[in-house]
C-alpha positions as CSV (number, residue, x, y, z in Angstrom):
1,M,-40.4,-14.5,21.5
2,P,-39.2,-13.3,18.1
3,H,-35.5,-13.9,17.6
4,T,-33.5,-10.8,16.8
5,A,-29.9,-10.5,15.5
6,A,-27.7,-7.7,14.5
7,A,-27.7,-7.0,10.8
8,G,-24.5,-4.9,10.9
9,P,-21.1,-6.0,9.8
10,R,-20.7,-8.4,12.7
11,A,-23.2,-9.6,15.3
12,A,-22.8,-8.5,18.9
13,G,-20.4,-10.5,20.9
14,A,-18.4,-11.6,17.9
15,P,-14.6,-11.3,18.1
16,A,-13.0,-8.1,16.8
17,L,-10.6,-8.0,13.9
18,P,-7.4,-9.6,15.1
19,S,-4.0,-8.0,14.6
20,P,-1.3,-10.0,12.9
21,S,0.7,-10.4,16.1
22,S,-2.3,-11.9,17.9
23,L,-2.8,-14.5,15.2
24,F,0.5,-16.2,15.7
25,D,1.6,-17.8,18.9
26,P,4.3,-20.5,18.4
27,P,3.1,-23.8,19.7
28,S,4.8,-26.0,22.2
29,G,8.2,-27.2,21.1
30,Y,9.2,-24.0,19.3
31,R,10.8,-22.2,22.1
32,S,12.6,-25.3,23.4
33,G,13.9,-25.9,19.9
34,A,15.2,-22.3,19.6
35,A,16.8,-22.5,23.0
36,C,18.5,-25.7,22.1
37,L,20.0,-24.1,18.9
38,A,21.2,-21.1,21.0
39,A,22.8,-23.5,23.5
40,A,24.4,-25.4,20.7
41,S,26.0,-22.2,19.4
42,L,27.5,-21.5,22.9
43,L,29.4,-24.8,22.7
44,W,31.7,-23.1,20.2
45,L,33.3,-21.2,23.2
46,P,34.9,-24.3,24.8
47,Q,35.7,-25.6,21.4
48,A,37.6,-22.4,20.5
49,A,39.4,-22.6,23.9
50,L,40.5,-26.2,23.2
51,L,41.8,-25.3,19.7
52,A,43.7,-22.3,21.1
53,W,45.1,-24.4,23.9
54,A,46.2,-27.1,21.4
55,V,48.0,-24.6,19.2
56,Q,49.7,-23.1,22.3
57,C,50.9,-26.5,23.4
58,L,52.3,-27.4,20.0
59,A,54.0,-24.0,19.7
60,A,55.6,-24.6,23.1
61,G,57.2,-27.8,21.8
62,G,54.7,-30.3,23.1
63,G,54.1,-33.5,21.0
64,W,50.9,-34.8,19.5
65,H,50.3,-36.9,22.6
66,S,49.9,-33.8,24.6
67,V,47.0,-32.6,22.6
68,A,45.3,-36.0,22.1
69,W,42.8,-35.4,24.9
70,V,42.1,-32.0,23.5
71,A,41.2,-33.5,20.2
72,A,39.0,-36.0,21.9
73,A,37.2,-33.3,23.9
74,Y,36.8,-31.2,20.8
75,A,35.3,-34.1,18.9
76,A,32.9,-34.9,21.8
77,L,31.7,-31.3,21.9
78,G,31.3,-31.2,18.2
79,T,29.1,-34.3,18.4
80,V,27.0,-32.8,21.1
81,R,26.7,-29.6,19.2
82,A,25.6,-31.3,15.9
83,T,23.1,-33.4,17.8
84,A,21.6,-30.4,19.6
85,E,21.4,-28.4,16.4
86,A,19.7,-31.3,14.6
87,W,17.2,-31.9,17.4
88,G,16.4,-28.2,17.8
89,A,16.0,-27.7,14.0
90,R,13.5,-30.6,13.9
91,R,11.6,-29.2,16.9
92,I,11.4,-25.8,15.3
93,F,10.3,-27.2,11.9
94,A,7.6,-29.4,13.4
95,A,6.3,-26.5,15.6
96,S,6.4,-24.1,12.7
97,R,4.4,-26.4,10.5
98,R,1.8,-26.8,13.2
99,A,1.6,-23.0,13.7
100,I,1.1,-22.5,9.9
101,S,-1.5,-25.3,9.8
102,T,-3.4,-23.6,12.7
103,L,-3.3,-20.3,11.0
104,R,-4.7,-21.8,7.8
105,K,-7.4,-23.6,9.8
106,Q,-8.4,-20.3,11.5
107,A,-8.5,-18.5,8.2
108,C,-10.6,-21.1,6.6
109,A,-12.9,-21.0,9.6
110,A,-13.2,-17.3,9.4
111,L,-14.1,-17.5,5.7
112,A,-16.6,-20.4,6.4
113,G,-18.2,-18.3,9.1
114,R,-19.1,-15.5,6.7
115,S,-22.4,-15.4,4.8
116,P,-22.2,-16.1,1.1
117,L,-24.3,-12.9,0.7
118,D,-21.6,-10.8,2.3
119,R,-20.5,-8.3,-0.3
120,G,-17.3,-7.7,1.5
121,R,-16.0,-11.3,1.3
122,P,-12.5,-11.4,-0.2
123,A,-12.2,-12.7,-3.7
124,S,-11.7,-16.5,-3.8
125,G,-8.4,-16.1,-5.7
126,L,-7.1,-13.6,-3.1
127,A,-8.1,-15.8,-0.2
128,A,-6.6,-18.9,-1.8
129,S,-3.4,-17.0,-2.4
130,A,-3.2,-15.9,1.2
131,I,-3.9,-19.3,2.6
132,A,-1.9,-21.4,0.2
133,E,1.0,-19.3,-1.1
134,Q,1.5,-16.4,1.2
135,A,1.2,-18.5,4.4
136,E,4.3,-20.4,3.2
137,A,6.3,-17.2,3.6
138,L,5.9,-17.7,7.4
139,L,8.0,-20.8,7.3
140,P,11.4,-19.1,6.5
141,W,10.6,-16.4,9.1
142,L,10.1,-19.0,11.8
143,L,12.9,-21.3,10.7
144,R,15.6,-18.6,10.2
145,H,14.7,-15.2,11.7
146,E,13.4,-16.3,15.1
147,P,16.2,-18.8,15.9
148,A,18.8,-16.2,14.8
149,R,17.2,-13.7,17.2
150,W,17.5,-16.2,20.1
151,R,21.2,-16.8,19.2
152,V,21.9,-13.1,19.2
153,L,20.4,-12.8,22.7
154,A,22.4,-15.7,24.0
155,V,25.7,-15.8,22.0
156,L,26.7,-12.2,21.8
157,P,26.8,-11.5,25.6
158,A,28.6,-14.8,26.2
159,I,31.3,-14.2,23.5
160,A,31.7,-10.6,24.6
161,M,32.4,-11.6,28.2
162,A,34.7,-14.4,27.1
163,V,36.8,-12.1,24.9
164,A,36.7,-9.4,27.6
165,S,38.2,-11.8,30.1
166,V,41.3,-12.0,27.8
167,S,41.4,-8.5,26.2
168,W,39.1,-5.6,27.0
169,A,40.3,-3.8,23.9
170,A,39.2,-6.6,21.6
171,A,35.9,-6.8,23.4
172,L,35.4,-3.1,23.0
173,I,35.9,-3.4,19.2
174,L,33.3,-6.1,19.0
175,V,30.8,-4.3,21.2
176,T,31.2,-1.1,19.3
177,A,30.9,-2.7,15.9
178,A,27.9,-4.9,16.8
179,P,25.1,-2.3,16.6
180,L,26.2,-1.2,13.1
181,I,25.0,-4.3,11.3
182,P,21.4,-4.3,12.8
183,A,21.2,-0.5,12.4
184,A,22.0,-0.7,8.7
185,M,19.8,-3.7,8.2
186,A,16.9,-2.0,10.0
187,L,17.2,1.0,7.6
188,I,17.1,-1.3,4.6
189,G,14.6,-3.6,6.2
190,W,11.9,-1.0,6.5
191,R,11.9,-0.6,2.8
192,A,12.2,-4.4,2.3
193,Q,9.1,-5.0,4.4
194,A,7.1,-2.5,2.3
195,A,8.4,-4.0,-0.9
196,S,7.5,-7.5,0.3
197,A,4.0,-6.4,1.3
198,E,3.5,-4.8,-2.1
199,Q,4.7,-7.9,-3.9
200,L,2.4,-10.2,-1.9
201,Q,-0.5,-7.9,-2.6
202,A,0.3,-8.0,-6.3
203,I,0.4,-11.8,-6.3
204,G,-3.0,-12.0,-4.5
205,S,-4.6,-9.4,-6.8
206,M,-3.3,-11.2,-9.9
207,N,-4.5,-14.6,-8.7
208,G,-7.9,-13.1,-8.0
209,F,-8.1,-11.4,-11.4
210,L,-7.0,-14.5,-13.2
211,L,-9.5,-16.8,-11.4
212,D,-12.3,-14.4,-12.0
213,R,-11.6,-14.2,-15.7
214,L,-11.2,-17.9,-16.1
215,R,-14.6,-18.4,-14.6
216,G,-16.1,-15.9,-17.0
217,L,-14.1,-17.1,-20.1
218,S,-17.2,-18.0,-22.1
219,T,-18.8,-14.6,-21.4
220,L,-15.5,-12.9,-22.4
221,R,-15.5,-14.8,-25.7
222,A,-19.1,-14.0,-26.4
223,L,-18.4,-10.3,-25.8
224,G,-15.1,-10.3,-27.7
225,A,-13.2,-9.1,-24.7
226,V,-10.5,-11.8,-24.7
227,D,-7.8,-9.6,-26.2
228,A,-8.5,-6.8,-23.7
229,T,-8.4,-9.3,-20.8
230,A,-5.0,-10.6,-22.1
231,V,-3.6,-7.1,-22.3
232,R,-4.7,-6.4,-18.7
233,L,-3.3,-9.7,-17.5
234,R,0.0,-9.0,-19.2
235,A,0.1,-5.6,-17.5
236,S,-0.5,-7.3,-14.1
237,A,2.3,-9.8,-14.8
238,E,4.7,-7.0,-15.7
239,D,3.8,-5.1,-12.6
240,L,4.5,-8.2,-10.5
241,R,7.8,-8.7,-12.2
242,R,8.9,-5.1,-11.4
243,R,7.9,-5.6,-7.7
244,T,9.7,-8.9,-7.5
245,L,12.9,-7.3,-9.0
246,R,12.6,-4.4,-6.5
247,V,12.5,-7.0,-3.6
248,L,15.6,-8.8,-5.1
249,R,17.5,-5.5,-5.4
250,I,16.9,-4.7,-1.8
251,A,17.9,-8.2,-0.8
252,F,21.2,-7.9,-2.7
253,L,21.9,-4.5,-1.2
254,S,21.3,-5.8,2.3
255,S,23.5,-8.8,1.8
256,A,26.4,-6.6,0.5
257,S,26.1,-4.3,3.5
258,L,26.1,-6.9,6.1
259,E,29.1,-8.7,4.6
260,L,30.9,-5.4,4.4
261,F,30.3,-4.5,8.1
262,S,31.1,-7.9,9.4
263,A,34.3,-8.3,7.4
264,L,35.5,-4.9,8.5
265,S,34.8,-5.6,12.1
266,V,36.6,-9.0,12.1
267,A,39.5,-7.3,10.2
268,F,39.8,-4.6,13.0
269,V,40.0,-7.3,15.6
270,A,42.6,-9.3,13.6
271,V,44.7,-6.1,13.1
272,Y,44.6,-5.4,16.8
273,V,45.6,-9.0,17.8
274,G,48.4,-9.1,15.2
275,F,50.0,-5.8,16.2
276,H,49.6,-6.8,19.9
277,L,51.4,-10.1,19.3
278,L,54.2,-8.2,17.4
279,G,54.6,-5.8,20.3
280,Q,53.5,-2.7,18.4
281,I,50.4,-2.3,20.7
282,G,50.8,-2.9,24.4
283,M,47.4,-1.8,25.7
284,G,44.2,-3.7,25.8
285,S,45.2,-6.7,27.9
286,W,44.9,-7.2,31.6
287,G,48.4,-6.3,32.8
288,R,50.4,-8.7,30.6
289,P,50.8,-9.2,26.8
290,L,48.6,-11.6,25.0
291,G,50.0,-15.0,24.2
292,L,49.6,-17.0,21.0
293,G,46.8,-19.1,22.5
294,Q,44.9,-16.1,23.8
295,G,45.2,-14.2,20.5
296,L,44.0,-17.3,18.6
297,F,41.1,-17.6,21.0
298,I,40.0,-14.0,20.3
299,L,40.4,-14.6,16.5
300,L,38.3,-17.7,16.6
301,L,35.5,-16.0,18.6
302,A,35.4,-12.8,16.5
303,P,33.7,-14.3,13.4
304,A,31.4,-16.3,15.7
305,F,30.4,-13.1,17.4
306,F,29.1,-11.6,14.2
307,E,27.6,-14.8,12.8
308,P,24.3,-14.6,14.7
309,L,24.0,-10.9,13.6
310,R,24.7,-11.9,10.0
311,D,22.1,-14.7,10.2
312,L,19.6,-12.3,11.7
313,S,20.2,-9.6,9.1
314,A,20.1,-12.2,6.3
315,A,16.7,-13.4,7.6
316,W,15.4,-9.8,7.9
317,H,13.7,-10.2,4.5
318,D,12.1,-13.5,5.7
319,R,10.7,-11.6,8.6
320,A,9.4,-8.8,6.3
321,A,7.8,-11.4,4.0
322,G,6.4,-13.3,6.9
323,R,4.8,-10.2,8.6
324,A,3.3,-9.2,5.2
325,A,1.9,-12.7,4.8
326,L,0.6,-12.6,8.4
327,A,-1.2,-9.3,7.6
328,A,-2.7,-10.8,4.5
329,I,-4.1,-13.7,6.6
330,A,-5.3,-11.3,9.3
331,A,-7.3,-9.5,6.6
332,L,-9.3,-12.6,6.0
333,H,-10.5,-12.3,9.6
334,R,-11.9,-8.8,9.1
335,A,-15.5,-8.2,10.2
336,G,-18.3,-9.0,7.9
337,M,-21.8,-10.4,7.7
338,E,-21.8,-13.6,9.7
339,L,-23.3,-16.9,8.6
340,P,-25.6,-18.0,11.5
341,G,-24.3,-21.3,12.8
342,G,-21.7,-21.5,10.0
343,L,-19.1,-23.4,12.1
344,D,-21.6,-25.7,13.9
345,D,-22.0,-29.3,13.1
346,P,-25.6,-29.8,11.6
347,A,-25.8,-33.3,13.2
348,P,-29.4,-34.0,11.9
349,A,-31.4,-36.6,13.7
350,P,-31.2,-39.9,11.8
351,A,-34.3,-40.7,9.8
352,P,-35.7,-44.3,9.4
353,R,-34.3,-46.0,6.3
354,H,-36.2,-45.1,3.2
355,A,-38.7,-43.0,5.2
356,P,-39.9,-40.0,3.4
357,P,-38.7,-36.6,4.7
358,R,-41.1,-34.7,6.9
359,P,-42.1,-31.4,5.2
360,P,-41.8,-28.5,7.6
361,T,-43.8,-25.2,7.9
362,V,-42.2,-21.9,7.3
363,D,-43.3,-18.8,9.2
364,I,-41.9,-15.3,8.9
365,E,-43.1,-12.6,11.2
366,G,-42.1,-8.9,11.1
367,L,-39.0,-9.6,9.0
368,C,-36.6,-6.6,8.5
369,F,-33.4,-7.0,6.5
370,A,-31.0,-4.8,4.7
371,H,-27.5,-5.4,3.2
372,P,-24.8,-3.4,5.1
373,G,-24.8,0.1,3.7
374,G,-27.8,-0.6,1.5
375,A,-31.5,0.3,1.5
376,P,-33.9,-2.1,3.4
377,V,-35.0,-5.1,1.4
378,F,-37.7,-6.2,3.8
379,E,-39.6,-4.1,6.4
380,G,-42.1,-5.9,8.6
381,A,-42.6,-8.7,6.1
382,H,-44.9,-11.7,6.9
383,L,-45.1,-15.1,5.2
384,H,-46.6,-18.5,6.0
385,V,-46.0,-21.6,4.0
386,G,-47.8,-24.7,5.2
387,A,-46.2,-28.2,5.5
388,G,-46.0,-29.7,2.0
389,E,-47.1,-26.5,0.3
390,H,-45.6,-25.4,-3.0
391,V,-45.0,-21.7,-3.4
392,A,-43.5,-19.6,-6.2
393,L,-42.0,-16.3,-5.4
394,V,-42.2,-13.8,-8.3
395,G,-41.3,-10.2,-8.7
396,A,-39.0,-7.8,-10.5
397,S,-35.3,-8.2,-10.5
398,G,-33.9,-6.9,-7.2
399,A,-37.2,-7.3,-5.4
400,G,-35.6,-9.7,-2.9
401,K,-36.6,-13.2,-4.1
402,S,-33.1,-14.7,-3.8
403,T,-32.5,-12.8,-0.6
404,L,-35.7,-14.2,0.9
405,L,-34.6,-17.8,0.1
406,S,-31.2,-17.1,1.7
407,I,-33.0,-15.8,4.8
408,I,-35.2,-18.9,5.0
409,A,-32.0,-21.0,4.6
410,G,-30.4,-19.2,7.5
411,L,-27.5,-17.8,5.3
412,V,-27.8,-14.3,6.6
413,P,-28.7,-12.7,10.0
414,V,-31.8,-10.5,10.1
415,A,-32.2,-7.1,11.8
416,S,-35.5,-7.9,13.5
417,G,-38.4,-10.3,13.2
418,S,-38.5,-14.0,13.4
419,V,-38.1,-16.9,11.0
420,R,-39.5,-20.3,12.2
421,I,-39.0,-23.6,10.5
422,D,-41.5,-26.2,11.7
423,G,-42.0,-24.0,14.7
424,I,-38.3,-23.8,15.6
425,P,-36.9,-20.3,15.7
426,L,-34.0,-19.9,13.1
427,H,-31.0,-18.3,14.8
428,G,-27.3,-18.9,15.3
429,G,-27.8,-21.8,17.6
430,S,-30.3,-23.7,15.5
431,A,-29.4,-22.6,11.9
432,A,-26.9,-25.5,11.3
433,A,-29.4,-28.2,12.4
434,L,-32.3,-26.6,10.4
435,R,-30.1,-26.3,7.3
436,G,-29.6,-30.0,7.5
437,R,-33.3,-30.4,6.8
438,M,-33.2,-28.2,3.7
439,A,-32.0,-28.5,0.1
440,R,-31.1,-25.3,-1.7
441,V,-30.4,-25.1,-5.4
442,G,-28.8,-21.9,-6.5
443,Q,-28.9,-20.2,-9.9
444,T,-25.6,-21.6,-11.0
445,P,-25.1,-25.0,-9.3
446,H,-21.4,-25.9,-9.4
447,V,-20.2,-29.3,-10.8
448,F,-17.0,-30.6,-9.3
449,A,-14.4,-32.6,-11.1
450,G,-15.0,-36.2,-10.1
451,P,-17.5,-39.1,-10.5
452,L,-21.1,-38.4,-11.0
453,H,-21.9,-40.3,-7.8
454,D,-19.7,-38.0,-5.8
455,N,-21.3,-34.9,-7.4
456,V,-24.7,-36.1,-6.2
457,A,-23.7,-37.5,-2.8
458,L,-21.2,-34.7,-2.0
459,H,-19.7,-37.0,0.6
460,R,-22.7,-36.4,2.9
461,P,-23.2,-39.1,5.5
462,G,-26.1,-41.4,5.1
463,I,-26.4,-41.2,1.3
464,S,-25.8,-44.6,-0.3
465,R,-25.3,-45.6,-3.9
466,R,-29.0,-46.8,-3.9
467,D,-30.0,-43.3,-2.8
468,V,-27.9,-41.7,-5.6
469,A,-29.3,-44.1,-8.2
470,A,-32.9,-43.3,-7.1
471,A,-32.2,-39.5,-7.2
472,L,-30.7,-39.8,-10.7
473,R,-33.7,-41.7,-11.8
474,D,-36.2,-39.2,-10.3
475,A,-34.3,-36.3,-12.0
476,G,-34.4,-38.1,-15.4
477,L,-30.7,-38.5,-15.7
478,D,-30.8,-42.2,-16.2
479,R,-32.1,-41.9,-19.7
480,G,-30.8,-40.8,-23.0
481,G,-27.4,-42.3,-22.7
482,F,-26.4,-40.1,-19.8
483,R,-23.2,-41.0,-17.9
484,A,-23.0,-43.8,-15.5
485,P,-22.7,-43.0,-11.7
486,G,-19.0,-43.9,-11.8
487,E,-18.1,-41.8,-14.8
488,A,-16.1,-38.6,-14.2
489,L,-17.4,-35.1,-14.8
490,G,-15.2,-32.1,-15.6
491,E,-14.7,-29.1,-13.4
492,G,-17.6,-26.7,-13.8
493,G,-19.7,-29.3,-15.6
494,S,-17.9,-29.2,-18.9
495,G,-19.9,-31.4,-21.4
496,L,-23.2,-30.9,-19.5
497,S,-26.0,-29.0,-21.0
498,G,-27.8,-26.4,-18.9
499,G,-30.8,-28.7,-18.4
500,E,-28.6,-31.5,-17.3
501,A,-26.8,-29.3,-14.8
502,V,-30.1,-28.3,-13.2
503,R,-31.3,-31.9,-13.1
504,L,-28.0,-32.8,-11.4
505,A,-28.7,-30.2,-8.8
506,L,-32.2,-31.5,-8.3
507,A,-30.7,-35.0,-7.9
508,R,-28.5,-33.6,-5.1
509,A,-31.6,-32.3,-3.3
510,A,-33.5,-35.6,-3.8
511,A,-30.7,-37.7,-2.5
512,A,-30.7,-35.8,0.9
513,P,-32.7,-38.0,3.3
514,Q,-33.6,-35.2,5.6
515,A,-34.4,-32.5,3.0
516,G,-38.1,-31.8,3.7
517,L,-37.8,-28.2,2.6
518,W,-36.6,-27.3,-1.0
519,L,-35.5,-23.8,-1.9
520,L,-34.9,-23.4,-5.6
521,D,-33.6,-20.2,-7.1
522,E,-34.4,-19.7,-10.8
523,P,-34.2,-23.4,-11.8
524,T,-35.3,-22.7,-15.4
525,A,-33.2,-19.6,-16.0
526,H,-31.1,-19.7,-19.2
527,L,-32.9,-22.8,-20.5
528,D,-34.8,-23.1,-23.8
529,R,-38.6,-23.3,-23.6
530,E,-38.8,-27.1,-24.1
531,T,-36.1,-27.8,-21.5
532,A,-37.6,-25.3,-19.0
533,L,-41.0,-27.1,-19.2
534,A,-39.4,-30.4,-18.7
535,V,-37.5,-29.1,-15.7
536,A,-40.7,-27.6,-14.3
537,D,-42.4,-31.0,-14.5
538,S,-39.5,-32.6,-12.8
539,V,-39.5,-30.1,-10.0
540,A,-43.3,-30.5,-9.4
541,R,-43.0,-34.3,-9.5
542,M,-39.8,-34.6,-7.3
543,A,-41.1,-32.1,-4.7
544,R,-44.2,-34.1,-3.8
545,G,-44.4,-34.6,-0.1
546,R,-41.9,-31.8,0.5
547,T,-42.3,-28.1,1.2
548,L,-41.2,-26.2,-1.9
549,I,-40.4,-22.5,-2.3
550,V,-39.2,-21.4,-5.8
551,A,-37.9,-18.0,-6.8
552,T,-38.5,-17.5,-10.5
553,H,-39.3,-15.1,-13.3
554,D,-40.8,-18.0,-15.3
555,R,-44.6,-17.5,-15.2
556,A,-45.1,-21.0,-16.7
557,L,-43.1,-22.5,-13.8
558,A,-44.9,-20.4,-11.3
559,A,-48.3,-21.5,-12.6
560,R,-47.0,-25.2,-12.5
561,I,-46.0,-24.7,-8.9
562,G,-49.4,-23.5,-7.6
563,R,-49.5,-20.7,-5.1
564,V,-47.8,-17.5,-6.4
565,I,-46.6,-14.6,-4.2
566,D,-45.3,-11.3,-5.4
567,V,-42.3,-10.6,-3.2
568,G,-42.7,-6.8,-3.8
569,H,-46.0,-7.0,-1.9
570,I,-45.3,-9.9,0.4
571,A,-46.6,-8.2,3.6
572,T,-50.0,-7.2,2.2
573,A,-50.3,-10.4,0.2
574,C,-49.7,-12.6,3.3
575,A,-52.0,-10.4,5.5
576,Y,-54.7,-10.7,2.9
577,R,-54.3,-14.5,2.6
578,R,-54.5,-14.9,6.4
579,A,-57.6,-12.7,6.7
580,A,-59.3,-14.8,4.0
């Protein structure tokens, strides 16, 4: 049966766009670490009681020996508290790192699962900024805001009840003042979250713009547009500076407001306790005046009551930046054109050592394909390429030559019809394994910074140094003083000519032991006539014993290949050939 797949933004059954909250689920160890930090904060209650008791004993005339056991108990509780805080902080840090690593892995998988022909793919600079830089903004959120929230939930009720057991008036002051800090911070925090999101978006846009212009620097120089690009880059940097200063201004404003409210609240409690101890205020206690130890106990707990609120408010901007970063990562998961089998392991069947690759047949029946939102590129197209046959695809620009190669390579899903490689239907379940039997050379093969050997082998399993040397020899790169396999190449192939870059890409294809099907996209484009003829001879020689499909505008290369098909009339051309 013909295999059919959805050609829309996302194939049926694929997961919907996740929300930021659904992306993050703290791993095991995070909640236990946060609970340990909250429990450690509660140990301040018995410590404060011991301090107040010691002062009361000394004020009553007791000697140092009477408070020795108090000091020992206080030191023991302090040791337990410090140990619990250190253990909880380590647990939270390790769990947070695991969560961020998981998010990055999911984002990379989402990007890897999208077709390279997807026009809605995020810019590489924007995606790199979201995964590398913006994901780090999650760490302060997880390390500071979430533990502070746990402490607020545990410490505030405990301190309020402890103070209320001594003085209901002091507890009333604390409980009344407590909502003022988060209310004020929430009002400021809404604007802080918007400012943080705008700043992160500006960072990602600037990174994408800069990376795009660096890639096309030679073109900008040729067009004399370097100065205009520099002006636009300067404007982007100035806009980022203004957004960063706006975030800092909000942060300073929120810090000043939380310090003001917490200081005033503690001052109100201190004034009440002081006047009560002086006998000016008689109300607020449970039937009898407060003693020195009780008053000191309240004064020791009042700052601790507001400390979790201050920590939570101070970390509000970390929360805003973290949620903005989470939204940026979630945007990488948005629906798009899927890469069939993009996340599957090819796991090709091992071939006998030095055995030639088996050339497959290529059969296309009733192919229909259109880019999302665009006009149909193919409607009911048919094509048959025999095993070991060499075919040149020609046609006007935009006729669909490169798209047809991508369809045969399984890089895009098709709306209807079937594609069979050696009789095996090409679909999501078989695409990865079938791609392991192909070698595809794009119009602009990328050269990585590293040794020549690694640029040919690409760390693919089963490719030895002998295979690399043979591939370089077949591609003609072992002559003319070319670099040794161990010599390093620059990023983007700096120092390589256009012909050498194409030959390097051909050597990559020749080194693949399973590549019985070669798909070449404009291998002689942008080459001078002499170099193009030499590359054409190399392609014809190296592809012997393999099935070869070349998309080209070069009529000389097409004639050198053999069978020529006009993509614009592929259906009628194939029907005519089969009838003949």
